[in-house]
Structures are given as C-alpha cells and as structure tokens.
C-alpha positions as CSV (number, residue, x, y, z in Angstrom):
1,M,155.1,143.2,38.8
2,S,158.6,143.7,40.3
3,K,161.8,142.1,39.1
4,A,162.0,140.5,42.5
5,L,158.7,138.7,41.9
6,L,159.8,137.6,38.5
7,K,163.1,136.2,40.0
8,A,161.1,134.4,42.6
9,F,159.5,132.3,39.9
10,M,162.9,131.4,38.5
11,V,164.3,130.6,41.9
12,F,161.3,128.2,42.5
13,V,162.1,126.3,39.4
14,A,165.9,126.5,39.5
15,G,166.6,126.2,43.2
16,A,164.8,123.0,44.2
17,C,166.8,119.8,44.4
18,L,164.7,116.7,43.8
19,S,165.3,113.3,42.4
20,A,164.2,112.6,38.9
21,G,160.5,111.5,38.8
22,A,158.6,109.0,36.6
23,F,158.2,109.9,33.0
24,A,154.8,111.1,31.7
25,Q,153.7,111.4,28.1
26,S,152.8,114.7,26.5
27,K,149.1,115.5,26.9
28,F,147.2,117.7,24.4
29,A,143.8,119.4,24.8
30,G,142.7,116.9,27.3
31,I,141.9,114.4,24.5
32,V,145.2,112.7,23.5
33,S,148.6,111.8,24.9
34,L,151.7,111.4,22.7
35,D,154.9,109.4,23.3
36,K,156.8,112.5,22.2
37,T,156.3,115.9,20.4
38,V,159.9,116.1,19.2
39,H,161.8,113.5,17.2
40,D,165.6,114.0,17.1
41,W,167.6,111.9,14.7
42,G,170.8,113.4,16.1
43,D,173.8,113.5,13.8
44,V,173.4,112.0,10.4
45,T,175.2,112.2,7.1
46,V,174.1,113.1,3.6
47,K,174.6,109.5,2.6
48,D,172.1,108.2,5.2
49,G,169.2,108.8,2.8
50,P,165.5,109.4,3.9
51,L,164.8,109.5,7.7
52,S,161.6,108.2,9.1
53,C,159.9,108.3,12.5
54,T,156.5,107.6,14.1
55,F,154.5,109.6,16.7
56,T,152.0,107.6,18.7
57,V,148.7,109.3,19.6
58,T,146.6,107.8,22.3
59,N,143.0,108.8,22.9
60,I,142.7,109.6,26.7
61,S,139.1,111.0,26.4
62,D,135.7,109.3,26.7
63,E,134.8,110.1,23.1
64,P,136.3,109.1,19.7
65,V,139.1,111.4,18.4
66,Q,139.9,112.0,14.8
67,I,142.9,113.6,13.2
68,R,141.6,116.0,10.5
69,T,144.9,116.9,8.8
70,V,148.6,116.9,9.2
71,A,150.5,119.7,7.4
72,S,154.3,119.7,6.9
73,S,156.3,122.9,7.0
74,C,158.4,121.7,4.1
75,G,157.9,119.7,0.8
76,C,160.9,117.7,1.9
77,T,158.8,115.9,4.5
78,G,156.1,113.4,3.7
79,V,153.5,112.5,6.2
80,T,150.7,109.9,6.8
81,W,148.4,109.5,9.7
82,T,145.5,107.4,11.1
83,M,142.5,108.4,9.0
84,G,139.7,106.9,10.9
85,A,138.4,107.7,14.4
86,I,140.6,106.7,17.3
87,Q,138.4,105.1,20.0
88,P,138.9,105.8,23.7
89,G,142.0,104.0,25.1
90,E,143.2,103.2,21.6
91,A,146.1,104.7,19.7
92,G,146.8,106.0,16.2
93,T,150.0,107.3,14.6
94,V,151.5,110.1,12.7
95,Q,154.4,108.9,10.5
96,A,156.9,111.2,8.8
97,T,159.7,110.8,6.4
98,Y,162.3,113.5,5.8
99,S,164.0,113.3,2.4
100,N,167.5,114.3,3.7
101,D,168.4,115.7,0.3
102,E,169.0,119.3,1.2
103,G,172.7,119.1,2.0
104,P,174.6,119.4,5.3
105,Y,172.8,121.6,7.8
106,A,170.9,121.6,11.1
107,F,167.2,121.2,10.4
108,D,164.0,121.7,12.5
109,K,160.9,120.8,10.5
110,T,157.3,121.0,11.9
111,L,154.2,118.9,11.5
112,T,150.9,120.8,12.3
113,V,148.3,118.3,13.5
114,S,144.6,119.4,13.5
115,F,142.0,117.4,15.4
116,V,138.2,117.5,14.6
117,G,136.5,119.7,17.2
118,V,139.7,121.2,18.6
119,R,140.4,124.9,18.0
120,K,144.2,124.9,18.2
121,P,146.6,122.6,16.4
122,L,149.3,120.4,17.8
123,V,152.8,121.1,16.6
124,L,155.4,118.3,16.3
125,H,159.1,118.8,15.5
126,L,161.5,116.8,13.4
127,R,165.1,117.7,14.2
128,G,168.6,116.6,13.3
129,V,172.0,117.7,12.1
130,V,173.2,116.6,8.7
131,H,177.0,116.4,8.1
132,P,179.0,115.8,5.0
133,K,180.7,112.9,6.7
134,K,180.6,111.2,10.1
135,L,182.4,113.1,12.9
136,P,183.7,112.0,16.2
137,L,181.2,112.3,19.0
138,K,183.4,114.7,20.9
139,E,183.2,117.2,18.1
140,T,179.4,117.2,17.9
141,Y,178.4,116.7,21.6
142,T,180.6,119.5,23.0
143,V,178.8,120.1,26.3
144,Q,180.3,117.4,28.4
145,F,179.8,116.0,31.9
146,G,182.6,113.5,32.2
147,Q,181.9,111.1,29.3
148,L,178.3,112.3,29.0
149,G,177.8,114.7,26.1
150,F,175.0,117.1,25.0
151,R,174.9,119.2,21.9
152,E,174.0,122.3,23.8
153,S,173.9,123.5,27.4
154,E,170.3,124.8,27.2
155,I,167.7,122.7,25.5
156,K,164.4,124.1,24.2
157,I,161.4,121.9,25.0
158,G,158.9,124.3,23.5
159,N,155.6,125.9,24.3
160,L,152.8,124.3,26.4
161,S,149.5,125.3,27.9
162,Q,148.3,124.9,31.5
163,G,147.1,121.4,32.2
164,E,149.4,119.9,29.6
165,Q,152.7,118.1,29.5
166,K,155.4,118.5,26.8
167,S,157.8,115.7,26.1
168,A,160.9,115.6,23.8
169,E,163.5,113.1,22.8
170,V,167.0,114.5,23.5
171,R,169.9,112.6,22.0
172,V,172.9,112.3,24.3
173,A,176.3,110.7,23.7
174,N,178.9,108.7,25.5
175,V,182.1,110.4,24.2
176,G,184.3,107.9,26.0
177,K,185.2,104.3,25.3
178,K,183.7,102.6,28.3
179,E,180.0,102.1,29.1
180,I,178.4,104.7,31.3
181,T,175.2,104.8,33.4
182,V,173.4,108.2,33.6
183,S,170.8,109.5,36.1
184,F,169.9,113.0,37.4
185,D,170.0,114.7,40.7
186,C,168.7,118.1,41.9
187,V,165.9,118.0,39.3
188,S,163.7,121.1,39.2
189,P,160.0,120.6,40.0
190,F,157.8,119.6,37.0
191,L,160.8,118.2,35.1
192,S,161.2,114.5,34.7
193,F,163.2,112.0,32.6
194,T,162.8,108.5,31.1
195,P,164.4,106.2,31.7
196,S,165.3,107.2,35.2
197,E,168.7,105.5,34.6
198,L,170.1,105.4,31.1
199,T,173.0,103.1,30.1
200,I,175.0,104.2,27.1
201,A,177.7,102.0,25.4
202,G,181.1,103.5,24.6
203,N,181.3,105.9,21.6
204,S,177.6,105.8,21.0
205,T,174.4,107.8,21.5
206,A,171.1,107.2,23.2
207,I,167.7,108.8,23.6
208,L,166.8,110.6,26.8
209,G,163.1,111.3,27.3
210,V,162.4,114.8,28.8
211,T,159.0,115.9,30.1
212,I,157.9,119.2,31.5
213,T,154.5,119.4,33.2
214,A,152.7,122.8,33.3
215,D,151.8,124.2,36.7
216,R,149.8,127.3,37.5
217,S,152.6,128.5,39.8
218,L,154.7,129.0,36.7
219,W,153.9,131.1,33.6
220,G,155.9,132.3,30.6
221,N,159.5,131.4,30.0
222,N,161.1,129.3,32.6
223,V,164.3,127.3,32.9
224,Y,164.4,123.9,34.5
225,Y,167.6,122.4,35.7
226,A,169.1,118.9,36.5
227,T,172.5,117.8,37.6
228,P,173.8,114.7,35.7
229,V,175.1,111.8,37.7
230,V,177.6,109.7,35.6
231,N,178.5,106.2,36.9
232,G,177.4,107.3,40.4
233,V,179.4,110.5,40.4
234,R,177.4,113.8,40.7
235,Q,178.8,116.3,38.2
236,E,179.6,119.9,39.2
237,S,177.6,121.6,36.4
238,R,173.9,121.5,35.5
239,I,172.0,121.0,32.2
240,A,169.1,123.4,31.5
241,F,165.8,122.9,29.7
242,T,163.5,125.8,28.7
243,A,159.7,125.9,28.1
244,A,157.1,128.7,27.9
245,T,153.7,128.2,29.5
246,R,150.5,130.1,28.7
247,E,146.8,129.8,29.7
248,N,144.7,126.9,28.3
249,F,141.3,127.9,26.7
250,D,140.6,124.5,25.0
251,S,137.8,123.5,27.3
252,W,136.1,126.9,27.4
253,T,132.5,127.0,26.3
254,E,131.1,129.7,24.0
255,M,129.5,131.4,27.1
256,Q,132.8,131.5,28.9
257,R,134.4,133.1,25.8
258,M,131.7,135.7,25.6
259,A,132.2,136.6,29.3
260,A,135.9,136.7,29.0
261,P,138.2,139.8,29.2
262,S,139.3,141.4,25.9
263,A,142.5,143.5,25.7
264,D,142.6,146.5,23.4
265,Y,146.0,148.1,23.0
266,D,148.7,149.7,20.8
267,G,151.8,147.5,21.3
268,S,154.3,149.9,19.8
269,F,156.4,152.6,21.4
270,A,158.7,154.6,19.1
271,A,161.3,156.3,21.3
272,D,163.1,159.4,20.2
273,P,166.7,158.7,19.0
274,V,169.1,158.9,22.0
275,E,172.8,158.5,22.8
276,A,173.8,155.2,24.2
277,G,173.5,155.4,28.0
278,T,170.3,157.5,28.0
279,P,167.4,155.7,29.6
280,I,164.2,155.4,27.7
281,K,160.9,155.5,29.5
282,A,158.1,153.7,27.6
283,K,154.4,153.9,28.5
284,F,151.6,151.6,27.1
285,K,147.8,151.8,27.5
286,I,145.8,148.6,27.7
287,A,142.0,148.7,27.9
288,N,139.8,145.9,28.9
289,T,136.7,145.9,26.7
290,G,135.5,142.5,27.8
291,R,133.1,141.4,30.6
292,S,135.5,140.1,33.3
293,P,138.8,141.2,34.8
294,L,141.9,141.0,32.6
295,Q,144.6,139.2,34.6
296,I,148.3,139.5,34.0
297,Y,150.0,136.3,35.1
298,K,153.6,137.1,34.2
299,I,155.7,139.5,32.2
300,D,158.8,138.4,30.3
301,Y,161.5,140.5,28.6
302,N,163.8,139.8,25.7
303,R,166.5,141.9,27.3
304,D,167.9,142.2,30.8
305,N,168.1,146.0,30.5
306,I,164.3,146.5,30.7
307,T,162.9,147.4,34.2
308,P,159.2,147.5,35.1
309,G,157.8,150.6,36.7
310,L,154.0,150.9,37.1
311,V,152.7,147.5,36.1
312,P,149.0,146.6,37.1
313,L,148.3,142.9,37.5
314,S,144.5,143.3,36.9
315,I,142.3,145.5,34.8
316,K,138.5,145.7,35.5
317,P,136.0,145.4,32.7
318,G,135.4,148.7,31.0
319,S,138.6,150.2,32.5
320,K,142.1,151.0,31.2
321,A,145.5,150.9,32.7
322,F,149.0,152.2,31.9
323,F,152.1,150.0,31.9
324,E,155.5,151.8,32.4
325,F,158.9,150.4,31.6
326,E,162.4,151.8,31.5
327,L,165.0,150.6,29.0
328,D,168.7,151.2,29.8
329,T,170.5,151.9,26.6
330,A,174.0,151.6,28.1
331,G,176.2,149.5,25.7
332,M,173.8,149.7,22.8
333,K,175.3,150.4,19.4
334,P,173.7,152.3,16.4
335,D,174.1,149.4,14.0
336,S,172.7,146.7,16.3
337,E,169.2,145.2,16.8
338,N,168.0,147.3,19.7
339,L,164.3,146.3,19.8
340,G,162.9,145.8,23.3
341,I,160.1,143.2,23.5
342,I,157.8,142.8,26.5
343,T,155.5,139.8,26.7
344,L,152.4,139.7,29.0
345,Y,150.7,136.4,29.7
346,T,147.0,136.9,30.3
347,N,143.6,135.3,30.7
348,D,142.2,136.8,27.4
349,P,141.4,133.9,25.1
350,H,142.1,136.2,22.1
351,H,145.3,137.7,23.4
352,S,146.8,135.1,25.8
353,L,150.1,136.8,24.9
354,I,150.4,140.6,24.6
355,H,153.6,141.7,23.0
356,L,154.7,145.3,23.6
357,Y,157.6,146.7,21.5
358,I,160.1,149.5,22.4
359,D,161.7,150.7,19.2
360,V,165.2,152.1,20.0
361,I,167.4,154.2,17.8
362,I,170.9,154.9,19.0
363,L,172.7,157.9,17.6
C-alpha cells in the first residue's frame, strides 16, 4: 500500500465540510447501546471528595442481555451494575465512584464490562484532572476559539470495531464573561455532536457529546475534524478527534472462525547499528496458514520516517508474502527511543492487528 493511498484515507476524513449531524449513542457488539463510553469530570480539586457517575446500557437486541462482571482498573474506583437480565428495549446501569484521594494529577481509570455470551469486553473510561485548588478556566482550557476553550487540540475518542459507534463526553469551557452559543461547521464524515447547538454561561463549563461511527471505508487510526462556530462566527482553526477502527468478529460463527485466515509471522526486525542518516531496509515474512485469503485493510506507522516498499494487500491460504519498509534515520539520536512500529489491520480474527517492530540502534 502506497503512502498516497494512506493519505487518501486521511483526506477523505479531514477534507469534507459538512454540517454537524444528529447524535447517536455508542453501540457495542450489536446487543447494547450506551449513552457514553467516557465520563469526564473535568477539573476538580482534592477537596471535592468522591466523584460518581452512571453509564446507561440499553438492550437493542431481540434477546435478554446480562452483564457478567465489571472490573475496575484501580482499587480507588468502586463499581455496581444491574445484576439481572436486561430485557429487549430496557436499560440497565453501570455506576462508578472514584475516591479522589490520590492527590492532584490527571487520571484515566477504566471499567472493563463483560457480557454473558460475548467474547470481547467493553471498556469504559473515567477521566478528570485533580488540582490542589480551583484555577481560572483560561489556565486549564488553553486551546481557545474565541471564548470557547478545550483542554487539548486533539481529543482521543478511543478504539472501535466496524459496525459500532463510539461516544464520549468532552468537557468544554466558556473562558469569557458573557454567554456563548457553540455549534460546528465543516464536520468530517462519521463525526457528530450533541447537542447540535450548545449554550455555555460565562466562566463555566459544559458537556459536549462526541460520536464517531465506524465505516468500512476507514480503517486504523484516523483524524476527524470540525470547525467551531461561536456566537455565529466561524473560527479560523479546527478541533481534532482521533479514533482507531478494526474489524468486528463478534457475530462470527464457529464455522466462520474455522474457515478464517490465520497469520503466522515474526514481528521483530533487529537492524544493525547505523550512523544517523543511514536508511534501514526491513523485511518481514507473513504466512497465511488459514483457509481463506488474509486481507490487509490498512497500514499505520508510529513514525513519519517509515516508507512502505513491497506491501501485498492479500495473501492466499497456504501462501506467504514479504513486506518491505524503509526507515530514514536522519535526525535520530543514540539516546532516544528509536523503535519503529508498523501496524497492519487484517481480517484474521486472532490477529486483527499485526504489529511489526524495527529495532534501531544509532551509533
């Protein structure tokens, strides 16, 4: 796959200019929808005490759904959930309380939700920034579009599978004294907001709902853009949202899995030590030991200095193929992290992501 083709994906997402569409909830595994997958408390202080939130889980299938377990990533977070079966069309909850006793810092805790009969878990996020004392909004929401403030210019929405939607609550601020009304223009395809028009009082914050819908035209890491409109004035800069999309195998039967492709590979390439500026040519072999063609949907790179050479997009059953890449070491330093990571997005249910590593040593 050429760099030009990869850029075409990005242009498709970044270049379109549409109005913000209607909000849709996050959908998971074709059985439930959620009002959000991220709860952001925004800026709080150590004196605010425990912080609580609720995630609403609605059964969108034709059969009862049951939450098996919910595991917290930290003992600082307590969690309860609907224990019985959730009937079609009905809703249950996952409730979490963060102790907020770990001192001032930015936190991102996770809740791993397992459903009966579903292979993969659902991951929910609890986020916030704890300060020793309350700070002016201008000091914490430093990415500003007029009076509208964000905490960062590129907001991570997370990972999603094809056929799903991922929603997050993003806390935004009015850093001025007068009330503002916020909407968005030139919104990338598959990105939407709720409400479509948000009113924020002076010197206060509000929650903006952000949803990204997976589409089979887009794989891997993608950036979605929107231009804020504040009090009817279209701003000059854009805000960015990122998400990574992979294949969805949740509905696959056992027969489909048995007939699937299967990647067999060594993902490490140890390059000989080189002087900075010397190009490194890496070669990886991937064999398909499965029963159907192995498809490569997209390739992502952790560095801009990796260029694809020979890159097959399909490997027949019982066949193997070589993948070649060149890494430009110009500007690399001996004491820096110089690992090159290449990620292939595939239709192998056991290796939906194939990570290839180029280990670089600079003399």
